[in-house]
C-alpha positions in Angstrom: 0.0 0.0 0.0 1.4 3.4 -1.0 2.1 5.9 1.8 0.1 9.2 1.6 2.2 12.2 0.6 3.3 14.5 3.4 1.3 17.6 3.9 2.9 20.8 2.7 2.1 24.2 4.1 1.5 26.8 1.3 1.2 30.5 2.0 -1.2 32.4 -0.2 -2.7 35.9 -0.3 -6.5 36.2 -0.5 -8.6 39.0 -1.8 -11.4 39.8 0.7 -14.4 42.0 0.0 -16.8 43.1 2.7 -20.4 42.8 1.7 -23.4 44.1 3.5 -26.4 42.1 4.6 -29.7 43.7 4.9 -33.0 42.2 6.1 -31.2 38.8 6.2 -30.4 39.0 2.5 -26.8 39.1 1.1 -26.2 41.9 -1.4 -25.5 41.0 -5.0 -21.9 39.9 -5.2 -19.7 40.2 -8.3 -17.0 37.7 -9.1 -13.7 39.2 -7.9 -12.0 37.9 -11.1 -14.4 38.9 -13.9 -17.2 41.0 -12.2 -20.1 38.7 -13.2 -22.8 38.0 -10.6 -22.1 35.0 -8.4 -24.4 32.0 -7.9 -24.7 31.2 -4.2 -24.8 27.7 -2.7 -25.3 26.6 0.9 -23.3 23.4 1.3 -24.5 22.8 4.9 -28.3 23.2 5.3 -27.9 23.8 9.0 -25.3 26.6 8.7 -26.4 29.6 6.5 -23.3 31.6 7.7 -21.0 29.7 5.3 -21.8 29.9 1.6 -20.0 29.1 -1.6 -20.2 31.5 -4.5 -19.4 30.2 -8.0 -19.0 32.2 -11.2 -20.8 30.9 -14.2 -18.6 33.0 -16.5 -15.0 32.3 -15.5 -15.5 29.4 -13.1 -13.9 31.1 -10.1 -15.1 29.9 -6.7 -15.5 32.1 -3.7 -16.2 31.5 0.0 -18.7 33.8 1.8 -18.8 33.9 5.6 -21.6 35.9 7.3 -20.3 37.6 10.4 -21.9 36.5 13.8 -24.1 39.6 14.0 -25.4 39.0 10.4 -24.9 42.6 9.3 -22.0 42.0 6.9 -20.2 39.1 5.2 -16.7 38.5 3.9 -16.2 37.3 0.3 -12.9 35.4 -0.3 -11.7 34.2 -3.7 -10.6 30.6 -3.4 -7.3 29.7 -5.0 -7.5 27.7 -8.1 -5.6 24.5 -8.8 -3.1 26.2 -11.1 -2.0 28.6 -8.3 -1.8 25.8 -5.7 0.3 23.6 -8.1 2.7 26.6 -8.7 3.0 27.3 -5.0 3.6 23.6 -4.3 6.3 23.4 -7.0 7.9 26.5 -5.6 8.1 24.9 -2.1 9.4 21.7 -3.5 12.1 23.5 -5.5 13.3 25.4 -2.3 13.4 22.1 -0.4 15.7 20.7 -3.2 18.0 23.7 -2.9 16.8 25.1 -6.3 17.5 21.9 -8.2 14.8 20.7 -10.7 12.4 17.9 -9.7 13.5 14.4 -10.5 11.8 12.8 -13.5 9.0 10.3 -12.8 10.3 6.9 -14.0 6.8 6.3 -15.6 7.1 9.5 -17.6 4.2 11.3 -15.9 5.9 14.7 -15.7 8.4 15.9 -13.1 6.8 14.5 -9.9 9.0 12.6 -7.5 8.0 9.3 -6.0 5.1 9.7 -3.6 4.6 13.4 -4.5 1.1 14.6 -5.2 0.0 17.6 -7.2 -1.6 20.1 -4.8 
């Protein structure tokens, strides 16, 4: 059985937008990447304070957290897989002292044994 890959800590910067909430309704929220209106989803039926916003135009995902008082919410752009892969590769390169990643013997790119793409 293969061992799971070790967790890697990745530091990212998030864009955060403060949105107002009035009469229990969240204001219309534009995508932080392209400006189109977001579609809201409530993943947990029992917790309306945590929402997911998805953009039908560019595919960007956002996390929305309603503050405890319910008067405003915070809109975070979630990092996409491309950004996470790049950050992961950057960390791996630093760990190798700047040397390139070893070639995968099966020809699946430049991942080392047991390494997963973030």
